[in-house]
N, C-alpha and C positions, 0 to 999 in steps of 0.2 A: 504494500500500500504506500502511495506517495501522498504528500500534502495536497497535490493537485486533485487527487481523487476525493479527498475530504471536501475541498472547496467546491468541487463540481456538484456534489450531492447535498451537502449541508448548506442549504440556501440561506438560512438565518444565522450561520456561524455559531452554532451551539458550542463547538469545540473551543472557540475563543473564550466564551463565558466560563467553561470548565477550567481552562488554563489559568484563570484568575482566582480560583477557589481559595488558595492559601492567603492571598493578599486580601480578599474580601473578608475572610474569617478574622484576620488580625485587625482590619480596619473597624469592623463592627463590634468586636469585643472590646476595643479600646475607645470606642466612640463615647462622647460625653452625654449619654442618656441619663435622665434622672432615675434613680433606683426606686423600685417599689418598696415602700416601708410599711409592712403590716406584720402583726404578731400572731402567735397561736395558730399557725397553719399546720394542720396534721393530715390534710387531704388535698391533693392537687388533681384537677381534671384538665387534661389537654384536649381541646376540641379542634379538629382540623381534618381536611380531606386531602387525599392524594399527596402531593409534595409537601403540603403544610402538615399533613398528618404524620409525616416522617419525623417531625420535630418532637411530637409527643412520644413516639416509639423510642427515640434515642434517649430522651430525658427519663422516660420510664425505666430504661436499662440502667442509667446512672443512679437512680434512686432505689433500685431493686434491693439493696442491702441496707437501706435506711428505714427510719421509723415513719416516714411520710408515706401514706397510702396514695397510690396513683391509679387513675383511670384514664384510658385513652378513648375518646369518643369520636367515632367516625359515623355520624348520623345526626338526627334532629333533637334527641332528648338526653338530658343529663341523668345520671344514676340517682336512685332514691336516697342514696347515702349522703348526698350533698347537704351541708349545713353551714352554720356561721363560721366554722373553722376551715371551710373549703375555699381554695382559690381556683377559679375557673379561668384558664388561659385559652382564649379563642384566637385562632390564627387562620388567616386567609390571605395568601399573597395578593390575589386580585382585589380582595375586599368585597367580593360579590358572591361568594360561595353560599348557595341557598341554605344548606344545612347549618352552617355556622352563623349566618345572620339570623336564622330562626332561633337559635339558642340565645343569642344576645338580646333579641327582641323580648324574650321571656325572662330576662334577668330580673325585672321588677317583681316577678312572682317567686323569687328565691332570696334567701337571706345570706347566700354566699357572696364572697368578694369576686369581682371580675376585672380582667384586663384584656385588651385586644391588641393584636399586631396585624398590620396590613399595609399595602401600598396606597391605601385610600379607599374609595368606593363606599358601598353601603355600610361596611363595618365601621369605618371612621364616622360616618354620619350618625349611625345608631348610638355609637359610644358617646358622642357629644350630646345627643338628645337625652341620654340617660346618666350623664355625669360619670362615665366610666373612663378610666385612664386608657388612652390609645397611643400606641407607638407606631409612627409612620416610617416605613422602610421602602425604598424604591424597588420595584420588580426589575430584575436583571435578566433579560432574554425571555424567561418563562418561569412558572412557579418551581419546577423541578431543578432548574439551573440556579435558582435563587436560594437554595438550601443554606449555604454557609452564612450569607448575610442575615437571614432570618434566625437561624439556630443560634448564632453567636450573639445576636442582639438580645434574644430571649435569655441566654446565659448571663449577659451583661445586666439587663434590667432586673432580673430576678436573682441577682448575685447574693442578696441577703437572705434569700429563702431556700434556694437550691444548694444543698451542702456539697459543693464540688470546689476543690482548691484551685486558686488562680494558677498555680504551677501545673496542675493537671490540664487545665484549658490551654495554657501556653504550649505544653508538651504536644497536645493534639494538633495545634497549628503548625508546630515544627514538623510533626509527622506528615501532615498534609503536604508541606513543601518537599519533603523527601519523596513522597509518593508521586507528586507532580513530575519530578525529574524522571521517574520510571515510566509513567503512563501517558504523558502529554504528547501532543502532536509534533513536538520537536524531537521525539525519540521513537521514530517509526522504524524499529528494527526487531530482530528476533528476541531481544532482551526485554521488550515491552510486554509485561504480563497481561495487560488489558487487550492488546492486539492479539497476543497468542490465544487467549481465551475466545475472543471474537472469531478468529479464523477457524478454531476447532469446532465451534458450535454451528451445526448444520440443521439440526432437528429441534423438536420441542425440548426445552430444558426442564429438568426437575431439580429443584434446589433443596438440599438437605442442610440443616443447621442445628446447632445446640440452642437451647432456650435463651441463653444470655446474649446471643447474636441475632435474635429474631428481627431486630430493627434493620440490620443490614440485609437480611434475606428478603423481608417484605419490600424494602426499597429496591433491591435488585429485580424482584418480580415486577414491580410497577414500572421500572425504567425499561426493562425488556419489552413490556407491553406498549409503553408510550413511544420509546425511541426506535426499537427494532420492529415493532408491530407484530410480535409473535406471541402465541399462547404460551403460558408458563405455569408450572406447578411448583408449589413449595411445601415442604413437610419438616416438622421437627424430627430429628434423627431418632430420638428415643421412642417417640410415638410410632414412627414409621416401622420400627422393628416389631411392633405388635399388630400391624395390619398392612401398611403400604408395601412392604418388602415382598409380599406374596405376588404382587403384580409382575415382578421381574421374572417369574417362572414362564411367562409368555413372551419374554424379550420384546417389549413394546418399542416403538420407534421414538424413544426419548433418550436424552443424554443427561446423566447425573453429574451435578456439580456439588462438591462437598465443601461447605464453608466451615472452617475449623478455627477454634481459638487457640492462641499460643499456650494458654494455661487453662484449658478446659478442666472441669471437674474430673477427678481420677476415674470415676465410673463412666463418664462420657467418653474419655479417651479409650477406655476398654471397649466401649460400644463401637467407636469409630474403627478400631482395629478389626473387630469381628465383621463389621459391616463391609469394610473394604475387602476382607478375605472372601466374603460371600459374592460380591460383585466380580471379583477376579475368578472365582470358581465357575461363574456363569459366562466368563469371557466378555464382560461388559466394560467398555472403556469409560473412564470417568476422569474428571478434572478436580484437583484439590486447590482451594484458595485459603491461605492462612492469614490470620489477623495480624501477625507480627506481635512484637512486645509492646508494653505500655499500659496505661490505665484504660478503663472501659471506653471512655470517649475517644481516645486515640485509636483504639482498635476498631471501633465501629466506623469512625470517619475514614480511616485508611481503607477499610473494606468498601464502603460506599463509593469513595472516589475511584478506586480501582475497578469496581464492578460497573458503576455508572458509565465510565469511559469505555468499557468493553461493549456496552450496548450501543454507543455511538459508532464505534468501529464496526460492529456487526451490521448495523444499518447500512453503512457505507459499502461493506462487502456485498450486501444484497442490493445495492444501488437504490436505497431507500433514503428519503430525506427524514432525518430524525426529529425535526422540529414540529411539523404540523400534526395536530391531533383532531382530525375532522370528526371522528366518531364522538368525541367528548363534546365538541361544539354542537353537534346534532342534538345530544341529550339536553344541553344547557338551553338551547333555543326552544325546545319543546316545553321545558320546565317554566320558562319565562312567558309562555303564551297563555 
């Protein structure tokens, strides 16, 4: 693959937006936003769809070993457990996501605290009308390409609430820069792991992951669907060993991709070993993608960056423009009628 191939098919230059991810992450984490100052939060609800929903998945992973209970809502309704100690974080890059604006419109019926993040749109309007703190962040190319600016803005603004050390956040940004050197459009050779994965993938992918890296797997599935325009399956590797693995007895026309953590739980490592032995016994070719070292945010962002870029390269390999999402626009227009 040559840079001219990418430029020919990537009409809106998505690859350039991705090349800027480390820079955007640092810029928005260090931006002079006013911090949200509230006490007694023991429950956080992240409400967002698609690329915006990825933020909730990531922060849920960060908080998985803390005492703050987390829900990620990808729909219209908040859980019944919401109370005065709940912070509801609503995110819509466009500002016009129907499900999320519906949640914010109903904020007056809840005693929870609310905050919103968007590039403007109805989310900003509703927030002003209901005296809800709103943080405005520009959309860069598309909602999915805007992930680092929105995620690191959320980490910035909620810095007094989300228990993650500044050093860990800065480590994740440094990890993004290291990953960029490996996967970006300036490194189109056999040592680029994203390009290698994209070239290997010819059929329907099935993504296996451990619970702690679910955020990276969901994001990879979504990006394959939006960028490469292909059907995708994802399964927790432990659960798959109780059901999904049986489907391989028929050797379906799918390709397994194994997303593994550098320091997965010891029983999960044991399961990976057995699972790979099984695939090899069936002569099924598979790809392994490792999180590398670091804190949970560093590992997830490394994986998302590497895997997202592979979906752009896969689209180019198939002579598909990764940017347009006409099917999503069809649904949105029908919802607005």
